[in-house]
C-alpha positions in Angstrom: -63.7 -52.5 36.0 -62.0 -52.7 39.4 -58.5 -52.4 38.2 -55.9 -49.8 37.1 -55.5 -48.9 33.4 -52.0 -47.8 32.4 -51.8 -46.2 28.9 -48.4 -46.2 27.4 -49.4 -45.9 23.7 -52.7 -44.8 22.3 -56.1 -46.0 23.6 -59.5 -45.2 22.0 -62.9 -46.3 23.2 -65.4 -45.7 26.0 -66.1 -47.1 29.4 -66.5 -46.4 33.1 -63.9 -46.8 35.8 -65.3 -47.5 39.3 -64.7 -49.5 42.4 -61.9 -49.3 45.0 -58.4 -48.7 43.7 -59.4 -48.0 40.1 -57.3 -45.3 38.4 -55.9 -44.0 35.1 -52.2 -43.2 34.9 -51.2 -41.0 31.9 -47.5 -41.0 31.3 -45.5 -39.2 28.6 -43.9 -41.0 25.7 -40.1 -41.0 26.3 -39.5 -40.9 22.6 -41.2 -37.5 22.3 -40.0 -34.0 23.3 -41.5 -32.8 25.5 -42.5 -36.1 27.1 -46.1 -35.3 27.7 -48.9 -37.8 28.2 -52.2 -36.5 26.8 -55.8 -37.4 27.8 -57.8 -36.0 25.0 -61.6 -36.3 25.1 -64.2 -35.1 22.6 -64.1 -34.6 18.8 -63.5 -31.6 16.5 -67.2 -31.2 16.1 -67.9 -31.6 19.8 -64.8 -30.5 21.6 -66.2 -30.7 25.1 -65.6 -34.3 26.3 -66.7 -36.1 29.4 -64.8 -38.4 31.8 -66.6 -39.7 34.9 -64.8 -41.6 37.6 -65.1 -42.0 41.4 -61.4 -42.7 41.7 -58.2 -41.1 40.6 -57.0 -39.5 37.4 -53.2 -39.0 37.7 -51.2 -36.8 35.3 -47.5 -37.7 35.4 -45.7 -34.9 33.4 -48.7 -34.9 31.2 -51.7 -32.9 30.3 -55.4 -33.3 30.2 -57.3 -31.8 27.3 -61.0 -31.3 26.5 -61.9 -33.0 29.8 -65.1 -32.7 31.7 -64.2 -35.0 34.5 -66.0 -35.9 37.8 -63.3 -37.2 40.1 -62.8 -37.9 43.7 -59.0 -37.5 43.6 -56.9 -35.7 40.9 -53.1 -35.1 41.0 -51.4 -32.8 38.5 -47.8 -34.0 38.8 -45.9 -31.2 36.9 -48.4 -31.3 34.0 -50.7 -29.0 32.2 -54.5 -28.7 32.2 -55.7 -27.6 28.8 -59.2 -26.1 28.8 -61.4 -25.2 25.8 -64.0 -22.5 26.4 -66.8 -21.3 24.2 -70.4 -20.0 24.0 -73.5 -22.1 23.2 -75.7 -20.0 20.9 -73.2 -17.2 21.2 -74.3 -16.4 24.8 -74.1 -19.3 27.2 -70.7 -20.2 28.6 -69.5 -23.8 28.1 -66.1 -25.3 28.9 -64.1 -28.3 29.9 -64.5 -29.0 33.6 -63.2 -31.1 36.5 -65.8 -31.9 39.2 -64.3 -33.3 42.5 -65.9 -35.2 45.3 -64.3 -36.9 48.3 -60.6 -36.7 47.3 -60.3 -33.2 46.0 -57.8 -31.9 43.3 -54.1 -31.5 44.0 -52.7 -28.5 42.1 -49.4 -28.1 43.9 -47.3 -29.5 41.1 -49.4 -28.3 38.1 -47.4 -26.2 35.7 -50.2 -24.1 34.3 -53.8 -24.1 33.0 -53.8 -23.3 29.2 -57.1 -21.8 28.0 -58.2 -21.6 24.4 -61.4 -20.7 22.6 -63.0 -23.7 20.8 -65.4 -21.6 18.6 -65.1 -18.3 16.9 -66.4 -16.2 19.8 -65.4 -12.5 19.6 -64.0 -10.3 22.4 -67.4 -8.6 22.7 -69.2 -11.9 23.1 -66.8 -13.3 25.7 -66.7 -10.0 27.7 -67.8 -10.6 31.3 -68.4 -14.3 30.8 -67.3 -16.7 33.5 -66.0 -20.3 33.0 -65.8 -22.7 36.0 -63.0 -25.2 35.3 -62.7 -27.0 38.6 -65.6 -27.2 41.0 -67.0 -29.3 43.9 -70.0 -31.5 43.3 -72.9 -31.4 45.8 -71.9 -32.9 49.2 -68.1 -33.0 48.3 -65.8 -33.5 51.2 -62.5 -32.9 49.3 -61.0 -29.6 48.3 -58.6 -28.0 45.9 -55.1 -28.4 47.3 -52.5 -25.7 46.5 -49.1 -24.5 47.8 -50.3 -21.3 49.4 -54.0 -22.0 49.4 -54.8 -19.0 47.2 -56.1 -19.6 43.7 -54.9 -16.2 42.4 -51.3 -16.8 43.5 -50.9 -20.5 42.8 -52.5 -21.0 39.4 -50.6 -19.9 36.3 -52.9 -19.2 33.4 -51.8 -19.2 29.7 -53.8 -18.0 26.8 -54.0 -20.1 23.7 -53.7 -19.0 20.0 -57.4 -18.7 19.4 -58.2 -16.3 22.3 -59.1 -12.8 21.0 -56.3 -10.4 21.6 -58.6 -8.0 23.4 -59.6 -10.6 26.0 -57.8 -10.9 29.3 -58.6 -13.4 32.0 -58.5 -13.2 35.8 -58.9 -16.1 38.2 -61.3 -16.2 41.1 -62.7 -18.7 43.7 -66.5 -18.5 43.7 -66.9 -21.2 46.3 -69.2 -23.6 44.6 -71.4 -25.8 46.9 -69.5 -24.4 49.9 -66.1 -25.6 48.6 -63.2 -24.0 46.6 -63.5 -23.8 42.9 -61.4 -22.4 40.0 -63.2 -19.9 37.8 -61.9 -17.6 35.1 -63.6 -14.4 34.1 -63.1 -13.0 30.6 -62.7 -9.2 30.4 -62.5 -7.2 27.2 -59.8 -4.5 27.5 -61.7 -1.3 26.9 -61.0 1.3 25.8 -59.3 -0.9 23.2 -55.8 -1.6 24.4 -53.2 -4.3 23.6 -50.4 -2.8 25.7 -50.2 -5.9 27.9 -50.3 -8.4 25.1 -47.1 -10.5 24.9 -46.8 -9.9 21.2 -46.8 -6.1 21.9 -44.3 -6.2 24.8 -41.8 -8.0 22.6 -40.9 -4.9 20.6 -41.0 -1.1 21.2 -42.5 -0.5 17.8 -45.4 -2.9 18.4 -46.1 -1.0 21.6 -46.4 2.1 19.5 -49.1 0.3 17.4 -51.2 -0.3 20.5 -51.4 3.5 21.0 -53.2 3.8 17.7 -56.0 1.4 18.6 -58.0 3.6 21.0 -58.4 6.1 18.1 -59.1 3.7 15.2 -60.9 0.8 16.9 -63.2 2.5 19.4 -66.7 3.3 18.2 -67.4 7.0 18.4 -70.1 8.5 20.6 -71.9 11.6 19.2 -72.4 14.5 21.6 -75.8 14.7 23.2 -78.5 16.7 21.5 -80.8 19.1 23.3 -84.0 20.8 22.1 -83.1 23.7 19.9 -79.5 22.6 19.8 -79.2 19.5 17.6 -75.7 18.0 17.2 -74.4 16.8 13.9 -73.1 13.3 13.7 -69.5 12.7 14.7 -68.7 11.1 11.3 -70.2 10.8 7.9 -71.9 7.4 7.1 -68.8 6.4 5.1 -66.4 7.2 7.9 -68.7 5.4 10.4 -68.7 2.2 8.2 -64.9 2.4 7.8 -64.4 2.7 11.6 -67.0 -0.1 12.2 -65.0 -2.4 9.9 -61.8 -1.6 11.9 -63.6 -2.2 15.2 -65.0 -5.6 13.9 -61.5 -6.6 12.7 -59.9 -5.9 16.0 -62.7 -7.7 17.9 -62.1 -10.9 16.0 -58.3 -10.8 15.9 -56.8 -13.8 17.8 -53.5 -14.2 19.7 -52.0 -16.2 16.8 -52.8 -13.3 14.4 -51.5 -10.6 16.7 -47.9 -10.4 15.8 -48.4 -10.4 12.0 -51.1 -7.7 12.6 -48.8 -5.6 14.7 -46.2 -5.7 11.9 -48.7 -5.0 9.1 -49.8 -1.7 10.8 -46.3 -0.9 11.9 -46.0 2.8 12.5 -42.2 3.2 12.1 -42.2 3.2 8.3 -44.5 6.2 8.4 -42.2 8.0 10.8 -39.1 7.1 8.7 -40.8 8.4 5.6 -41.6 11.7 7.4 -37.9 11.9 8.3 -36.8 11.5 4.7 -39.4 14.1 3.6 -37.9 16.6 6.1 -34.5 15.9 4.6 -35.9 16.5 1.1 -37.4 19.9 2.2 -34.2 20.9 4.0 -32.2 20.0 0.8 -34.5 22.2 -1.3 -34.2 25.1 1.2 -30.4 24.8 1.3 -30.3 24.8 -2.5 -32.2 28.1 -2.7 -30.3 29.8 0.1 -27.0 28.6 -1.4 -27.8 30.6 -4.6 -26.5 33.7 -2.9 -25.4 36.2 -5.6 -24.3 38.6 -2.9 -21.4 36.2 -2.1 -17.9 37.7 -2.3 -16.5 34.9 -4.4 -19.5 34.1 -6.6 -17.8 31.5 -8.8 -16.7 29.3 -5.9 -20.0 29.7 -4.1 -22.1 28.7 -7.1 -19.9 25.7 -7.9 -20.2 24.4 -4.4 -24.0 24.1 -4.7 -24.0 22.7 -8.2 -26.2 25.6 -9.6 -26.0 27.0 -13.1 -26.4 30.7 -13.9 -27.3 31.7 -17.4 -25.5 34.7 -19.1 -23.7 35.6 -15.9 -20.5 37.4 -15.0 -18.6 37.3 -11.7 -19.6 40.9 -10.9 -23.3 40.7 -11.8 -24.8 37.2 -12.4 -28.0 36.9 -14.4 -31.0 36.3 -12.2 -32.0 33.0 -14.0 -30.5 29.8 -12.5 -31.1 26.0 -12.2 -30.0 23.2 -9.9 -30.1 19.4 -10.1 -29.6 17.4 -7.0 -29.4 13.7 -6.2 -29.0 12.0 -2.8 -28.6 8.2 -2.1 -29.0 7.4 1.6 -29.2 4.4 4.0 -30.1 4.1 7.7 -29.3 0.9 9.7 -31.3 0.9 12.9 -30.1 -0.7 16.1 -32.0 -3.4 17.9 -35.6 -3.5 16.8 -35.5 0.0 15.2 -36.1 0.3 11.5 -33.7 0.0 8.5 -34.5 1.9 5.4 -32.9 3.0 2.1 -34.0 6.2 0.3 -33.3 8.2 -2.9 -33.9 12.0 -3.3 -33.9 13.8 -6.6 -34.8 17.5 -7.1 -34.9 20.0 -10.0 -34.9 23.6 -8.9 -35.3 26.8 -11.1 -35.1 30.4 -10.0 -35.0 34.0 -11.1 -33.6 36.9 -9.2 -35.9 39.5 -10.7 -34.5 42.3 -8.4 -30.8 42.3 -8.1 -28.3 44.8 -6.8 -24.8 44.7 -5.2 -26.4 45.1 -1.8 -29.7 43.3 -2.1 -31.8 40.9 -4.2 -35.2 39.3 -4.4 -36.1 36.2 -6.4 -38.7 33.5 -7.1 -38.0 29.8 -7.2 -39.9 26.7 -8.4 -38.9 23.1 -7.7 -39.8 19.5 -8.6 -38.6 16.6 -6.4 -39.1 12.9 -6.0 -38.5 10.8 -2.9 -38.5 7.0 -2.8 -37.7 4.8 0.2 -38.1 1.3 1.4 -38.4 0.2 5.1 -37.2 -3.4 5.6 -37.3 -4.9 9.1 -40.4 -6.0 10.9 -42.5 -4.5 8.1 -41.6 -4.2 4.5 -43.1 -1.0 3.1 -42.1 1.2 0.1 -43.1 4.8 -0.5 -42.8 7.0 -3.5 -43.6 10.8 -3.3 -43.6 13.6 -5.8 -43.4 17.2 -4.5 -43.9 20.6 -6.0 -42.2 23.6 -4.4 -42.8 27.4 -4.9 -41.4 30.3 -2.9 -39.4 33.5 -2.6 -35.8 34.1 -1.6 -33.7 37.2 -1.0 -30.6 38.7 0.5 -29.3 41.9 2.0 -25.7 43.0 2.6 -25.4 44.3 6.1 -21.7 45.2 6.0 -18.4 44.0 4.5 -18.5 40.8 6.6 -22.2 39.9 7.0 -25.0 39.1 4.6 -28.6 38.3 5.5 -30.2 35.7 3.3 -33.7 34.2 3.6 -36.3 32.1 1.9 -39.8 30.8 2.4 -42.3 28.9 0.4 -44.9 26.2 0.2 -44.8 22.5 -0.9 -47.5 20.2 -2.2 -46.7 16.5 -1.9 -48.3 13.4 -3.5 -47.6 10.4 -1.3 -48.0 6.8 -2.6 -47.5 3.6 -0.6 -46.2 0.9 -3.0 -46.3 -2.1 -0.7 
């Protein structure tokens, strides 16, 4: 048809536009926000559509999606170019494409090109694949028009939600048929890294998660074996399978899944729990060191630590003692740092089996429980039981100074509740 077609609502069908002056104008609906006009070709089962015209396709504050258009003149007037990419048979690149001829393609007002993956291609499959989105047909006299005539500086590329998180794109001009083109190359970030991912840059704690990935998501390489010096495997078969599962999971994680995944493997609850465990150990040590029977005012000293002596007198307390301790704590983190509540309970028993006015030596045994809940970007609860065993003692140096000491060992059973 040798006339212009203006689409203000919704148009479905098929046809060919040819002749002098034929064009399609795509304008946004003023009742919608944002007011984007959309040219959408293809179907869910076959997402790579085809548009052929020897005239002009004009995008007025709109966007073209799933388009494989052969055009002589194309103007992006402040709109977007949405491109679906994929792999035929898991190996051959396929994507939406604009092919220009006499008129070229004007990108000076284009906002950005938004790239998404139409199939379930993994990062490893997309690695080092190229996708030509705008190219010249044979004998074309037009060109790609840009503000500064450099593809790398003029074109803004955005990744869609279905792009694997390990994939990064860079733009190049491969000069198809002697004319400028716009090609993107997919590169897997290896060794495994997500430090540049927008979802990771948003929070310091998510950046910490990305530091774990090179360890847990990179497949191990065994050391080389030489005759007479065989090398054992790096991991057992069970460990290799577990790491392979992690590697596969990271390979298939998409941008839309990135932020929830970052939070689900949030490292800060672990560090918070370690901090609380240190406080529990410090509390146990202070309890033991506080039972100082060499103190000048024994009654006041023992009351201050809540310890009970059995059959004692102020001058020579019995060596058997017990202590019950309970702590209720809360930490409110600033910014994106963690918030957590914790509860510490401990029962400590001891016996000063060697006791003198100037020195003593004793044995202690303790049971403790620690429970905490982290509640910010990740909600995780921990519950731990600990068993303590050690020695303590003291020595009177002079009328003003006593030397007291203690050391021991602790066995902890950690449980992650949620």
